[in-house]
C-alpha positions in Angstrom: 16.7 -18.3 86.0 17.4 -17.1 82.5 14.9 -14.7 81.0 13.3 -15.8 77.8 14.0 -13.4 75.0 11.1 -12.3 72.9 11.9 -11.5 69.3 10.3 -8.4 67.8 8.0 -9.4 64.9 9.2 -8.2 61.5 6.4 -7.1 59.2 6.6 -8.2 55.6 6.4 -5.4 53.2 4.7 -6.1 49.8 4.9 -3.5 47.1 1.5 -2.6 45.6 1.3 -3.7 42.0 -1.1 -2.6 39.3 -1.5 -3.2 35.6 -0.6 -0.7 32.9 -1.4 -0.8 29.3 0.1 0.9 26.2 -0.7 0.7 22.5 1.9 1.2 19.9 1.7 1.6 16.1 4.5 -0.3 14.4 5.9 0.3 10.9 7.8 -2.4 9.1 11.4 -1.5 8.3 12.1 -4.7 6.2 9.7 -7.1 4.6 7.8 -9.6 6.8 7.9 -13.3 5.9 5.2 -15.5 7.3 5.7 -19.2 7.8 2.7 -20.8 9.4 2.3 -24.6 9.4 -0.3 -25.4 6.8 -3.3 -27.6 7.3 -1.9 -30.3 5.0 1.4 -30.4 7.0 -0.5 -30.6 10.3 -2.6 -33.5 9.1 0.6 -35.3 8.0 2.1 -34.8 11.4 -1.1 -36.2 13.0 -1.6 -39.1 10.6 1.4 -39.7 8.2 0.4 -41.1 4.8 3.3 -43.5 4.5 5.9 -44.0 1.8 5.0 -43.6 -1.9 6.0 -46.1 -4.5 7.9 -45.1 -7.7 4.7 -44.6 -9.7 3.1 -42.5 -7.0 6.2 -40.3 -6.8 6.4 -39.9 -10.5 2.7 -38.9 -10.9 2.3 -36.7 -7.8 3.3 -33.1 -7.5 5.9 -32.6 -4.8 5.1 -28.9 -4.5 2.2 -26.7 -5.3 3.6 -23.2 -4.8 0.3 -21.3 -4.9 -1.2 -23.7 -2.3 1.9 -23.5 -0.1 1.9 -19.7 -0.3 -1.7 -19.5 1.0 -1.1 -22.3 3.6 1.9 -20.5 5.1 -0.1 -17.3 5.9 -1.3 -16.6 9.4 -5.0 -16.0 8.9 -7.5 -14.2 11.1 -11.1 -15.3 11.1 -12.4 -11.8 11.5 -11.2 -8.2 12.1 -9.8 -5.5 9.9 -7.2 -7.8 8.2 -7.1 -11.3 6.9 -3.4 -11.6 7.9 -2.1 -11.6 11.4 0.9 -12.6 13.5 0.8 -14.6 16.7 0.9 -12.2 19.7 3.7 -14.4 21.1 5.9 -13.4 18.2 5.9 -9.8 19.6 6.3 -11.0 23.2 9.2 -13.2 22.2 10.8 -10.2 20.5 10.5 -8.2 23.7 12.0 -11.0 25.7 14.9 -11.6 23.4 15.6 -7.8 23.2 16.1 -7.9 26.9 19.2 -10.0 26.5 21.1 -7.1 24.9 19.9 -4.5 27.5 21.5 -4.0 30.9 19.4 -4.3 34.0 16.6 -6.6 32.6 16.4 -10.4 32.0 14.5 -12.4 29.4 12.6 -14.3 32.1 11.6 -11.2 34.0 10.3 -9.5 30.9 8.3 -12.6 30.1 6.6 -12.5 33.6 6.0 -8.8 33.6 4.5 -8.2 30.1 1.6 -9.5 28.1 0.7 -8.8 24.5 -3.0 -8.5 24.2 -4.9 -11.0 21.9 -4.0 -14.3 20.3 -3.3 -12.7 17.0 -2.1 -9.2 16.1 -3.6 -7.8 12.8 -1.0 -7.1 10.1 -1.8 -4.6 7.3 0.0 -4.9 4.0 -0.4 -6.8 0.7 1.3 -10.3 0.6 3.4 -11.5 -2.4 4.9 -14.9 -3.3 8.5 -15.6 -2.2 10.2 -18.8 -3.3 13.5 -19.5 -1.6 16.1 -22.3 -1.7 16.6 -23.4 1.9 18.4 -26.2 3.6 16.3 -28.8 5.4 17.0 -30.1 8.9 18.0 -33.6 7.9 21.5 -34.9 8.3 22.6 -33.9 4.7 20.9 -30.5 4.9 19.2 -31.2 1.6 18.2 -28.1 -0.3 14.5 -27.6 -0.8 12.2 -24.9 -2.3 10.0 -23.1 0.2 7.1 -21.0 -0.8 5.9 -18.4 1.7 4.0 -15.1 1.8 6.2 -12.0 2.1 4.7 -8.5 2.9 7.0 -5.8 1.5 5.3 -2.9 3.2 3.5 -3.7 6.5 2.2 -2.1 9.7 0.7 -3.4 12.9 -0.8 -2.1 16.1 0.2 -3.8 19.3 -1.2 -3.4 22.8 1.1 -4.5 25.7 0.0 -4.9 29.3 2.6 -4.7 32.0 3.1 -4.8 35.7 3.6 -1.5 37.5 5.8 -0.3 39.2 8.4 -2.8 37.9 7.6 -1.7 34.3 6.5 1.6 32.8 5.2 2.6 29.4 8.5 4.2 28.5 10.4 1.0 29.4 8.1 -1.0 27.1 8.7 1.5 24.3 12.5 1.2 24.7 12.2 -2.6 24.6 10.0 -2.4 21.5 12.6 -0.2 19.8 15.3 -2.6 20.6 13.2 -5.6 19.5 12.5 -4.0 16.2 16.2 -3.3 15.6 17.8 -6.4 16.8 15.2 -9.2 16.8 12.2 -8.7 14.4 9.4 -11.1 13.8 8.6 -13.8 11.2 10.8 -15.9 9.1 14.6 -15.2 8.4 14.3 -12.3 10.9 17.1 -10.1 12.2 17.6 -12.3 15.3 18.8 -15.2 13.2 21.9 -13.3 12.2 22.0 -14.3 8.5 18.6 -12.7 7.7 17.3 -9.2 8.2 13.6 -9.5 7.6 10.8 -8.6 10.0 12.4 -5.5 11.4 10.1 -2.7 12.6 10.0 0.7 14.4 7.5 2.5 16.5 5.6 4.9 14.3 6.2 8.6 14.9 3.9 11.5 13.9 5.9 11.8 10.7 4.9 8.2 9.8 1.1 8.9 10.2 0.5 9.4 6.5 2.3 6.2 5.5 0.7 4.2 8.3 -2.8 5.3 7.2 -1.9 4.5 3.5 -0.8 1.0 4.4 -3.9 0.4 6.4 -6.1 1.8 3.6 -4.5 -0.3 0.9 -3.6 -3.4 2.8 -6.7 -4.4 4.7 -8.8 -7.6 4.6 -10.2 -7.2 1.0 -6.8 -6.5 -0.6 -5.2 -9.3 1.3 -7.8 -11.9 0.3 -7.4 -10.9 -3.3 -3.6 -11.2 -3.1 -3.9 -14.6 -1.5 -6.1 -15.8 -4.4 -4.0 -14.1 -7.2 -0.6 -13.3 -5.8 2.3 -11.4 -7.4 5.9 -12.6 -7.3 8.1 -10.7 -4.8 11.3 -10.8 -6.9 12.5 -11.8 -10.4 13.9 -15.1 -9.2 10.5 -16.1 -7.8 8.7 -14.9 -11.0 11.0 -17.0 -13.2 10.7 -20.1 -11.1 7.0 -19.9 -10.7 6.5 -19.3 -14.4 8.7 -22.3 -15.3 6.9 -24.5 -12.8 3.5 -23.7 -14.1 4.4 -24.1 -17.7 6.2 -27.4 -17.0 3.2 -28.8 -15.1 1.0 -28.0 -18.1 3.5 -29.6 -20.4 3.6 -32.8 -18.4 -0.1 -33.0 -18.2 -0.2 -32.8 -22.1 2.3 -35.7 -22.1 0.0 -37.7 -19.9 2.3 -37.5 -16.9 -0.8 -37.5 -14.7 0.3 -34.6 -12.5 
C-alpha cells in the first residue's frame, strides 16, 4: 500500500511595516502659476446658461481680468496663508518624477507616499498674468487667460511614507527630482514647453530668504494683492491698462458693458 506523503507546511513571511514622516521646506526656483477652476465656471458646468443672442454678446463682457485673476487662485479658508496648492499637486510631482528614476515606479510611489493635508500653504505675493493660449476646441482658438502668478514663493510639505520600502532620504531624492523635472501649477516643467513651478529643497543657506518670503508673503499680504494686484510683466500691464480704459470708453458710449 502506498504511503501518503505529507507536505511540510510553509510559513508565510510578512515584512513588518510602519509609517514614517518627513517635513521639507521648499523654495520656488521659477514662478508658480495657479489655475483653479473659478466658482462661475463651476456653476456653468453644473447648469449651463445657454447661448446668447447678438445683443447679449454685444453688451456683455466676455472677460473680467481682475475677477478671473482672483477666481483662479487656490484659496485656503484659514491658516498662515490665503493661497495654497492641492496636496495632490505635490504627490503627482513625486509620482511623475519616479518615471525618470531607475528602480521605482509611478504606481508604487503613489501607494507608498501620502502628502499630508488637502491643501499645502504657499507663501508669496501673487501678481496678474495675462497670456494668449490655445483652447481645446478643434480649431485651437486663441483666447486670453488671466491667472495669478507668484514670482517668489515657498512652501512646507509633510510627506508620510511606508517603511521599510521608503525612507526619508528616498523621499528627499524624489522631491529633488520632482522640483527639477516636473514642478507644480500651470505651464510647469513637466509639460515640456513651460518651465514654471520648479522648486528645490531649502538648505540652511536658504533660511534667510525662506523666512523673508514667509514674513512678506503671508495671508495679509496675499489678501491685499488679490484685491489690488500688480501686473507680472509689461505685456500684461499694457493689455490690462488698454482693457480697462476701453471698457470705460464703451460705457461712456452707452455700450452697456
